[in-house]
N, C-alpha and C positions, 0 to 999 in steps of 0.2 A: 481810675479813668481808663477807658478802653485804649487810649493812645499812649499810655504811660511808657510802654516798652517799644514804641516806634522810634526808629532812628532815621532821620532824613538823609537821603543820598541823592542829591540833585532834585529831580522832580518826583522821585518815588520815595517810599519808606521801606526800611528793612525791619523785620521783627525777629527777635531771638527768643524762642520759647523752650522751656524745659520739657523734655519728653519723659525722662526718668531720673530718679536718684539711683545711681548704679548699685546693683546688688553685690558687686565685687569691691565696694568701698572698703578701705583699710586692709584689703587683701592684695589687690593688684596695683602695681606702680608701673605705668606705661614706660617710664624711663629704663626699666630693667628688661624690656623686651626688644629684641633686635628686629622684629617685623610685626606689623599690625595690618590685618586685612579685614575690611568691613564690606559686607555684601549690600548692594543697592536695594531699593524698595524695602527698607526696614529689615534687612536680613541679618544673619548672625555675624559675629566678630570672631576672628581667629588670631591668637597671639602666639608668637614663637619666642621661646626663652632659651637662650644659649649662654650658660654661665661661662663657657670656655672663651666667649668673645667679650663678655662684660666684666668678668671677675678680675680683680687686680692681681691675683696670684693664679698660677697655672692649675687648672682643674681638668679632670678627665670625664666629667659627666656628659651624658648625651643630651642633645636639645630636647625640649618638651613643647608639644603643640597642644594648646587648649582652645576649645571653642565655647563661646558664650552667646546668649541671646542678646538682643539690642538693649535689654534691661540689665545686663550684667550678671546673669545667672548661668552657671556652668552647665554645658551640655555634654561635652566629652573631652577626654584627655588621652594623649598617647606619647610615649617616648620615641623619638625619631632615631631609627636605626639604619637609615639609608645614607645617600650622599649629601653633599653640601647644597643647601637650599639657596637659590638665587632670588626667587620671588614666590610669594604666596598670593593667591587671589581666589575670587569666587566666580562661578559661572552663573548664568541667568537662571539655572535650575537649582541653585544653592548647593552645588558640589564644590568642594575645596580642591584647588589645583596647587600642587607643590612642584615647582620647576627646579630641577637640579642643574649643577654646572656641567654635567655630562649630557645635557639635552633630554634626559628622561623626565617625563611628566607623570606624577602619581596623582590619582583622583580618589578623593575620599568623600563619603557622604556627610550629612549634617552632624552625625554622631561619631565621626572619625572612623567609620568602618571602611576598609579598603574596597574599592569598586573595580578599578582597572588601571592600566598603565600603558603609555605609548611613548615613542621616541620622536625626536625632532631632527632626525637625519644623522648620517655618519659623520659629516664634518663637525657638527656640534659635539658629537662624542669624542672626536679626535682632538679638536683644538680648544674645547671648553667654551662655556657660555659665560660672558662677563656682565651682561645686563639683560633685562627682560621687561616686556610690557604685556599686561593682560588687559584686553579691551573688548568692548561690545561691538560686534560687526553686524552686517545685514543678515548673516547666517546664524548668529548666536553669540557665543563667546570665542574670541580669537586669542592667539598667543604670538608675539613677535620676540625674537631673541637676537642679541648682538654677540657674535663670537669674538674670540681673541684676535682673529684675522680681520676684524672690523667689517664683517659681512652680516647682513640682516636676512633672517629666514622668517617666514610667516605662515601661520595656518589660520584660516578664517572661521573654523568651527572645530571645537574639541571633540564633537560627536563624529566628525568626518575629517580626521587630521591629514589633509593633503598639504604637504610641505612645498612652499614656493620660495625660491631664492629671489630677493629683490636685486635691482641693479646696483652696481658698486658706485660709491661716491668718488669722483675724480680726485686723485692725489691724497686720499685719506690714509695717512700713515700712523696716526695715533687715535686713541679713543675719541669719538665725537664729544664735543662739549655738552651737547644735549640732543635728544631725539624723541619723537613721539609718533603715534599712528593716527592718521586722519582717514575717516570713512566718508567718502562722498561718491554719489552716483554709483552705488553698489560696488565700489572698488576700494580696497584697503591699500593705502600708500603710506610711506614713511617720510616724515620731514626730518632731515638730519642737518645739524649745525656743525660745520667744520670751522671753528672760530667764529668769524663774522659772516661767513658764507653759508647760505642756506640752499639745500638741494631737496627736491621732491622726487622720490624714486618709487618705481612700481615693479611688479613682477614680470612685466613685458620686456625688461632690459632697458627701459628708458629712464633718463634722469633730466630734470629741469632745474636750471638755476633760478632761484627766487630772490627778488630784490624788493623787500617791503619798504613802504614809505616810513622812514625814521630820521628824525632830525638830530637826535642825540648821537654822540660818538660811541661806536660799538667795536669792541675788540673780539668779543665772543658772546654768544647766547648761551647762558648757563642753565636755564630751566625753561621748560615748555609745559603748557596745559591746554587741552582741547575741551571745549564745553560738552555737556552731555549730548546735545543735539548734533555735535560735530560741525556746527556752522561757524563757531567763533574760536579764536586762538589767543592765548596770552603767552608772552615770552618775557623772561627776566634776563637783563643784560648784565655784564660784569661791572657796569657803571652804576647799577642800582635802579635802572629804568625799567618799568613794566610797560611793554608794548601790547596794546589791545586792538585787535582787528579781526577781519574775516579769516576763516581757515584757509581760503585760497590765496591769502596774503595780498589781495587786490585792494582792500580797503583798510585804512587805519582810523580807528575811532578815537584813540588818545594815546599819549605817551605820558606816563606818570613817574616822576622822579621820587623814589622812596628815600633818597639820600643815605641809603644803607649799602656799604660796600660788601656786606656779608650776604651770601646767597640764602634765601629762605629755605627752611627744611621742607616745606610743602607749598605748592602753588595749585590752586583749585578754583573752580567756578561755582558761584552760588546761582543755580539755575542758568539763565543765559544773559543776566543783566549786570553781573558784578564779578570781579576777580578777587580772590582771597589769597593773601600771602601770609605764611605763618613762620615767625621767628621764635623759637623756644616757647615763651608764654605770651607773646604779643601777636595779635592777629590784626592785619590791615585789610580792610575791604575797600576796593577801588571801583568806582563807576565809570562808565564810558565817557563822562564829561569831566573827568579829573576830580570828581567829588570823592571824599574818602571818610571812612569811619575807623576808629581804632578801638580794639577790645583787648582787655588785659585778663589773663587767666592765672589761677594759683597753681595749676598742675599742668603736666604735659598734655598735648592735644593731638588727636588724629582726626583728619578731615575726610569726609566721604561725600562725593558729588551725587546729587539727586537731580531728577529732571526739573523739579520746581524749587530747589533750595540746596542747603548744605547741612549735613549732619556733623555735629561737633562732639567727639567722644573724649571724655576726660576721666580722671581717676574717680571722681565723685558724681559727675553729672553727664547726662547725654542730652544735648540741646539741638534745636533745629533752627537754622537761620534761613529766612526766606523773605522774598518781597511781599509786602502787604498787598493782597489782591485788590484790583481796582474797585470791585463791588464792596469790599470791606471798607476801603478808604472812603467811598462815597457815603457810607452809612455813618461811620464813626469819626470822620475828620471834623475837627472843631469848626463850627459855623456852617456845616454842610446843609444845603437846602434841597438835596436830592429827595425824591419820593420815598426811598427806603429809609432815609434818616428821619423824615417826618413821621412815617408809620412807626418806627421804632420808639420815637419819643411819645407818640400817641398811646402806644401800648403801655409805656412806663407810667404815663399819667392816669391811664385807665386803671392800672393795678393799684394806684394810690387813691382811686375814687375821685379824681379831679375832673372838672368840666373842661379842662384844657384839651383833653383827649378829643372831644368833638371838634374843637377848633382846628387841631392838627389834621384830622381826617378831612374836614371841609376844604382845607388848603390843597389837598392832593386828590380830591375825589375823581378828577378826570384821569389821573395817573395811578390810581390805586392798584391796578393789575401789575404795573411796572414795579411799584413799591413792594408788593407781595413777592414777586419774582426775585427782586434784589435781596430781600431778607432770607428767602430760601437758599439762594446761591451763597450768600455770605455765611450761613450756618454751616455749610459744607466745608468751608475753609478754616473753621475754628477747631482747635484741638481740645479745648476745655469744654466739658459737657454743660457747665452752667451757662456759658455764652451761647452754646448751640441752642439750649432751651429758650433763652431770652429772644433770640432771633426767630425761632420757630413759633413762639407764642405771638410775636409781633405779626408774623405771616398769617397765622391762624386768625388773629384779631382782624386783619385786613380782609381776609376771605369772607368774613361775616357780612361785609358790605357789598360783596360782588355776587350777583345772581347766576351768571353764566361762566364762572371761573372753573377751569378744569383742575381738579385737585390732584391729578396723577403725579405732577412734579413734587408736590408736598409729600405725598405718600412715599414716593421713591426715595426722597432725601431722608425722610425719617428712617426708612429701612436701612439705607446705606450707613447712616450715622450710628445706628444701633450695632451694626456689624463692625464698623471701624472702632467704636469705643470698646467693643468686646475684645478685638484682637490687639488693641493698644494696651490692654491691661498687663500689669507686670507679669502675671502668670504665663501669658503667651508671649508678649514682648515683640510685637510686629508694629512699629510706629508708622503706619501708612497714613498718607494724607489722602484727601478725596481725589485730588488730581492724579496722584499715583495709582489709586485703585481703579480709576477710569481706564488708565493705560494697561494696568496689570490684568484686569478683569476678575470677577468674582470666582470664575472657574479655577484660575491659577492660584488665587488666595486659598481656596479650599484645598488645592493640591499641596500648598505649603503647610497648611494645618495638618494634613495627613502625613506629610514628611516629618513633622514634629511629633507625631503619634497622638495628636489631639483629635481622636476620632469622634468623640461625643460632640465636641464643639463643631466639627466639620458637618456632622449630620444635622445638628440643630440649625446651623446657618443655611444649609441647603434646603431644609424643610421650610424654614422661615421665608426664604427667598423664592419658594415654590419651584425649585429647579427640578426638572424631570428625573424620576428615580434612576433611570439608566445612567444619567450623567452625575447624579447626586448621591443619595443615600446607598443605592445598590453598589455603586463603584467604591464608595468609602468602606462599606462593610466587607467587600472583597479584599481591600487593602488591610483592614483590621484582621481578617481571618489569616492572611499571609503573615502578618506580624505575630499572631497568636501561635502559629505552628513553630515559630522559632524559639519559643519559651521552653527551655530545656528542663526547668524545675517542676514541670507538671506531667502527669501520666497521660499516655496517648488516649486512653478511653475518656478521661476527663476533658481533654482538649477537644476531641472529636464531638462529644456530646454538647459542649459549650458552643462550638461553632454551629452545629446543627440547630440548636435552640435559637441562636441569634439570627442565623440566616434564614432558616425555614425554607419556604418556597419563594424567596425574594427574587423577582424577575431581574434578569441580567447578571446574576451571580452564578459562576460556574464552580461547582465543587471540584471539578477536575483540575482547574487552575490552582486552587488551594492545595489539592493533593500533590500536584507537581512541585509546588513550593516546599511542601513537607518532604518530598523525596529528595530534592536538592539539598535539604538540611540533614539528610541521612536518616530520616524517620520513616522507614518503609512501612511499618505496621500502622502508623498514623495515616499514611497515605491510603492504605487499603481500606481502613475504617471510613475515611472521608469519601472514598469512591462509592461506598455502599449507599450514600445519600445522593449520588449523581443520577438523575433520572434518564439521561441520554447515554445509551450504550456506545454511541459513536465517540463519545468523550471518555467513557470508562475504559474501553478495550485497548486503545493505543497506549495508555499509561500503564495498564496492567502488563502489557507486553514489554514495555520499557523496564518494568520491574522483574521481568522473566517469570511472571505468574501466568504462564500460558494456559494452563488448564482452567483457571478461574476466568481468564479472558475468553476462552472458547465457550464456557458455560454462559457467560453474559451475552456473547454474540448470538448464541442459539436462542436464548430467551428473548432477544430483541426482534427476532424474525428477519433480520437484515442479512440476506445471503452474501452480499459483498463483504460485510464485516466478518462473517464466518470464514469465507475464502481467505481473507487477509490473515486471520489467525492460523488457519490450516497450512497455508504456504510458509508462514513463519515457523510453525512446528516442524514441517517437512524439512526445512533447511537446517534447523538446530538439532534434530534428533536422527538417530539411525532409522532406516526404513522399518525394521522389525519393531522397534519401540514405538515408532510413530503409529504404525497400523494397530498395534495393541492398545494404544492410548485412545484412538478414536473409534474402535469397534464397540466400545461400551456406550457410545453416543450415536444412536441410529441416524439422527438427522445429519450430524457432521459426516458420518461415514457415507451416507447416501449422496451428500453434496460432493464429497471427495471422488466418489465413483463417477459422478457427472463430470467433474473436472478432468478425470483421467480419460473419459470417453472423448473429450475434445482435444486434450493435450498429450496424453500418454496412453494410447490404446494397448501397448504391450504390457504395461503395469496392470491395466484393467483386466486383461486376459489372465495374468498370473493370479490376481486376487480371486477371480471366479474359480480358477483351478484349485486354489487353496481351500475354498469354501465348498467344493464339489457341486458347484452350480453349473451343471453340464450344458443346459440349454443356453445360458448367457455366454458360456465359454465358446460354444459352437457359433453363436452369433458373432462373437469377436473374430473368430477365424474366418467366417464368411466375409466380414468387412475387410479383413486383412487380405483376402484373396484378390480384391480389386486393386490392391497396390502392386501385387506381383505382375511382372511384365511377361515372363515366359509362361506358356500354356501349361507346361509340365508342373511348374511350381504352383500355378493356380489350382490345377486339379488335385495336386497333392494336399494343398491347404484345405480344399473343399472336402476331400476324403477324410481328413482329420476332423473336420466339422461333423461329418456323418457319424464318425465313431462317437463323438460327444453326444450327438442327438440319440444315438442308439443306447448310450448309457442312461440318458434321460427318458428313453422310451417315448419319443415323440415322432410317431410314424409319418404324420403329414409333412413335417419339416424335412424328414429324411428323404421322402419322395421328391419334394421340391428341390432339394440340393442335388439329388441324382439327376433330375431333369436339367438343372443348371450346368452340370458337367457335360451332359449329352449335348446341350445347346452350344456350349463353348467349342466342343469338338466339331460340331456341324458347321459353326460359323468359321472355324479355321479352314475347313474343306472348301467352303464357299469363297473365302478370300483367295485361296490357291487357284480355284477354278475360274473365278470372274475377275480376279485382280482388283477387287474393290473392298473397302473396309466394312466389316460386319461385326467385329469383336465389340463386346460391351453393350451391344444393342439388346433390348428385351426381345422376347419371342414375337410379340405383336409388331414391334418396330422392324424386325427382320422380315417378316411376311409382308409388311407394308412396302418396304424398300424393294423386295424382290418383285412385287406386283407392279410397282411404278416402273421398274426396269424390264417389264414384259417377260419375267421368268415365272410364268404361270404354273408350269409343271413342278418346279422346285417348291414354290409356295404351297401348292396342293399337297405335295409329299410331306412338307413340314406339318401341315394341318393334320394329316393322318398320323404322323409320327408322334405328335404331342397331344392328339385327341382334343383339338380345339372345338368347342361347341359351334354348330352351324350358324346360329344367330350372330355370334361374335365374329366369326370368319367372314360372313357376308358384309358386315359393317366395315371391316378392315379393307376388304377387296373393293367394295363400292367406292370408298373414299380415295383409295389409291388409284383406281382407274380414272376417276374424275380429275384427280390432280395431274395424272399423266396425259389427260386429254384424249383418252381412248374411248370415245363416245360409241363407236361401233361395237367394240368389245363389251362395253357396259350394257348396250342394248341386247347383245347375244346372251350375256350373263343373266339379264332379267328374265329371258325366255327359257332359260335352262330348265328350271323347275319353279314351282311356286315359291317366291321369296319368303323366308321366315321373318324378314324385317318389314314386310309390307312395301307396296309401290311408292308410298309417300317418301321412303328413304331415298329413292332414286330422284324424285322431284327435288328433295331438299339439297342433295349434293350438286345437282345441276344449277339450282338457284344460287347456291353458295359460290359457284364458279362463274356466275353471271351468264349462263347459257340457257336463256328462257325458251328458245325454240326446242332444244333438246328436252327440257323439262315438260313442255306441252305434249310431247309424244307419249309420256307416261300418264298423262292426266286422265285419259279415258279408262285406264286400268286401276285407278285409285278408288278405294272404297268410298261410297257416298258420304259416310259420316266424316271422312277426312278431306273431301274434295274442296270444301270452302277454305279450309286452312291452307291447303296446298296452293290454291289460286292466289291467296293473299301473299304467300311466300314468294311467288314468282312475280308479284306486283300487279296482278290483274284484279284489282279490287272491284271493278264494275261487274266482271263475270262472276266474282265471288258473291256479290250482293244479289245478282240475278239467280244464281244457284240456290242461295239461302231462301230467296222468295219462293222459288219453285218448290223447295222442300217444306215451305210454310214453317220455317224454324226461326222464331224471333231471337233466340239466343245467338244463332249464327249471324243474324243481321247486326246484333249489338257488337259481336266480335269484329265484324268488318268496320262498323262505325268507329270502334275504338282505335282502329289502325289508320283512320283518315286524318289528314293534316289540313293546314290552312288552304292549300291549293285544291282541295277536293270539296269545295263548298257545294257545287252542283250535285255531286254524288251523295253528300250528306243529306241534302234536301230530298233527293230521290229515295234514300234509305228510310228517312222519316216518313215519307209518303207510303212506302211499302209497309212499314210497321202499322200505320193507320188503317191501311186496307186489310191487313191481317186481323187487326182488332175488330173491324166492322163485320168481317166474315164470321168471326166467332159469335 
């Protein structure tokens, strides 16, 4: 019968299901272990054995910590060589925490490999820790400690251990009779019992006296337990009463007298609906309505709270106690007339070939979709595959009579159950329920499989669930590769080839990350071999530099064509080597040497000049000296530097540059004389700028003298002087200059500068002297488009008319029509 293992507890039923026959049977006796820590969500179990505490005679052996899967198979073992352990517990990421009496916390992974350590403050170290609580907080896994001075310190996350001291309990001179941590409203607070007084304390320095509703006489609260959801609280009093209420102590659901003066070894919650007290081999389950169930065991028991039940770990068995889900109760409860129950019976009759199946289906034909949903949901809550199949067959049978039923829920449940059944197998040993998996998520489940080194299972599950490669198989393969490089018993070449064959070009997998892992394991050659498979130079080069393989890094950077990457390596080489060795090493690589010269040109011109000197590159050396001359402030220093440049150019036999440099020295001396004469700045101006400024300042004779001195071509000189006179507003002088002799730049240049400075009247003075072929364009430049069009028409030049037309805007509509008319007339005359 489906209800044979159901135990009534008031209005609900509890069911105790066997998860595993323990693999440690006949090997492990829980009585011989001083501490047992079991991880939630079907996680591993850690056992601490200390013969010095349990043996009848004095022994000097060190404690031993052993980890097992939930199925009782050994994972790892180590001998404890550190301080006295006060508490062991697991984090939400399945790391083992060992809290010592000096406040030091040591963190180990699933296989007892040391990961890291941190302290819980100076006071804990000085006065010692006497008790500890490991709890789930809103930030992850937290730790709270009670020191010998009866102060409580807390951290909300072991990943970010910020120590906070909670408020002190008034008048507390002895160890609290009991205490626990309550997480509500994203805040962790401690509930401390000082005899029969209860105080809620927080890290803000505040304490609140609590007075729960309780009718029984209480001298002290000797044990406390908070539900997984932190919404409910159970307390055991010295008189044997279990008080069950809300965690804020505002509501009391019941007081149950166990009639036992002895305090239970363990007090825990079964989900959020029942409290479990454990005395040696007797387990008492109490409901909120004072209903109770008693269980007897043959061996010691350790209880582990889960969100939807309670795991019971024994010497020979691992069981799960949980409330029978409502949907399961509706289907299997004796005499149930729920649609799901009818459909389940209909399917059973159908399998027998009975006509009763049709009768059952007709009874629920209007609620058949509800019946199918109930069977699907109930299958998820079953731990035995045979019951899952029966319920899914019933759901599949019901779907046949529905034309518009969406089968997605059925498909999803089948997938999840296949995954759950696989991970529940003894070989893996993760006894997750469907409710737990919904909260844990498949991504975290895959992470836990990877943590256990079940890479093949993890990949198959991710592929089966069609998880994107970047989050699924690629990520798992990267973890596998990092695990592979840690195997010391294989040759580097063999491992590198195996990783390359397995990973190939898998998207999302970085060979550099795997190589970095190999480097951290001390396998440098393997890291170099793995980097050969990395296609991205930006990932290769930094790791090669980290390994001090700078020459290889430089070659890879050059091959990539990424100049930034090359500069990164070059600067690293420059810092780590002497200048001579550095230059010798990069001269054999023309690209890197050329880039370094470019760098020196911007950052270190003196070094650049030295390099050209060493190479007998006289022209470039001279160029460097010319550039350096602009930095010199004194004229004598500048001319000396330029004379040195001339010597370099003479060695390089570059006559043109020699002449230009000599002219530059002559110009500098000339500019200095001008500064002394006119008391105005002229230094560092070019020859053209100097003439231009002199013209603007009406120093026409000096500018003319400069023209002759430096043999400036007439055309260039006229352009400079015309523009300078226009800027100075010397229109009379400009007119005189235009009549001096025939201008080599044409009269249109005068029109252009006048138009540029918005002096149309002055521009029109030169219009009569402009050549006919330029007249139309000059008229357009001064803005007289009407005259330009008339001139083009008189010249019978359609091209000029088109030019004027192209310069017309929206405001020139009348002129546009006129030009079109002119073009028609020209066309008729032809």
